[in-house]
C-alpha positions as CSV (number, residue, x, y, z in Angstrom):
1,M,59.3,71.6,10.6
2,E,59.8,69.9,7.3
3,N,60.2,66.3,8.9
4,L,56.4,66.2,9.8
5,K,54.4,63.5,8.0
6,E,50.7,63.5,7.7
7,F,48.4,60.7,8.6
8,N,44.7,60.5,8.0
9,I,42.9,58.3,10.6
10,D,39.2,58.0,10.2
11,G,39.2,61.5,8.7
12,T,41.2,63.4,11.2
13,V,44.7,64.4,9.8
14,Y,47.5,64.1,12.3
15,K,51.1,65.6,11.7
16,T,53.9,64.0,13.5
17,E,57.7,63.2,13.2
18,L,58.7,59.6,12.6
19,T,61.4,57.8,14.5
20,Q,64.4,56.2,12.6
21,K,63.3,52.8,13.9
22,F,59.8,53.5,12.3
23,E,61.1,54.7,8.9
24,N,63.4,51.8,8.6
25,R,60.7,49.1,9.6
26,K,60.2,46.2,7.5
27,N,56.9,46.6,5.6
28,W,54.0,44.2,6.4
29,E,53.3,41.6,3.9
30,R,50.0,39.5,3.8
31,P,50.8,36.0,4.8
32,N,50.5,33.3,2.0
33,P,47.8,30.9,3.2
34,K,49.6,28.2,1.1
35,N,52.7,28.4,3.1
36,L,52.6,26.9,6.7
37,L,54.9,28.5,9.0
38,S,56.0,27.5,12.5
39,F,54.3,29.8,15.2
40,I,56.7,29.0,17.9
41,P,60.3,27.6,18.0
42,G,60.5,23.7,18.6
43,T,61.5,20.5,17.3
44,I,59.6,18.5,14.6
45,V,58.8,15.1,16.2
46,E,56.7,13.3,13.4
47,I,55.6,14.1,10.0
48,F,52.5,12.2,8.9
49,V,52.3,13.3,5.0
50,K,54.4,13.1,1.9
51,E,55.1,15.5,-0.9
52,G,52.3,15.1,-3.6
53,Q,49.9,13.7,-1.1
54,E,46.3,15.0,-1.2
55,V,45.1,16.1,2.2
56,K,41.7,17.2,3.5
57,A,41.1,20.1,5.8
58,G,41.6,19.1,9.5
59,E,43.9,16.1,8.7
60,S,47.2,15.9,10.8
61,L,50.4,17.0,9.0
62,M,53.1,16.8,11.8
63,I,53.8,17.3,15.4
64,L,55.9,20.2,16.6
65,E,57.1,20.0,20.2
66,A,57.8,23.2,22.0
67,M,58.1,24.0,25.7
68,K,57.4,20.3,26.5
69,M,54.0,20.5,24.5
70,K,53.3,18.6,21.4
71,N,51.4,20.8,19.1
72,L,49.5,19.0,16.4
73,I,49.7,20.9,13.0
74,E,46.6,20.3,10.9
75,M,45.8,21.0,7.3
76,P,43.9,24.4,7.0
77,F,42.0,23.5,3.9
78,D,41.8,20.8,1.2
79,G,45.0,20.7,-1.0
80,V,48.1,18.8,-2.1
81,I,51.4,18.9,-0.3
82,K,53.7,20.6,-2.8
83,K,56.9,20.6,-0.7
84,I,58.0,19.8,2.9
85,H,60.8,22.0,4.1
86,V,61.5,20.3,7.5
87,E,62.4,16.8,8.7
88,E,61.9,14.8,11.8
89,G,64.3,15.6,14.6
90,R,64.9,19.2,13.2
91,K,64.8,22.2,15.4
92,V,63.0,25.0,13.8
93,P,62.9,28.8,14.8
94,N,59.7,30.7,14.9
95,K,58.3,31.7,11.5
96,T,60.1,28.9,9.6
97,L,58.6,27.7,6.3
98,M,57.5,24.1,7.1
99,V,55.0,23.1,4.3
100,E,54.0,24.5,1.1
101,I,50.5,23.6,-0.4
102,E,49.0,23.5,-3.8
């Protein structure tokens, strides 16, 4: 039983075999709060900001239309728009980088 791996969860040690799928999984990375990603596939309807623009928390950045709903994307914190990676009318898949913030 040399394929067993040990896990310590809250002080209890477990031994188990890992599946090939688990062994080959993509490791989790902490999301970068300065990168705004799409949370659902959709179409960029309108962009309200430009690169280099200073934006305050809560200000509108763009509208992402998905499933017949218009989702207003707002600035999560005060900052400057470093780069806009999308354009109006473009369809974007889930987890697409839309805006970089400085």
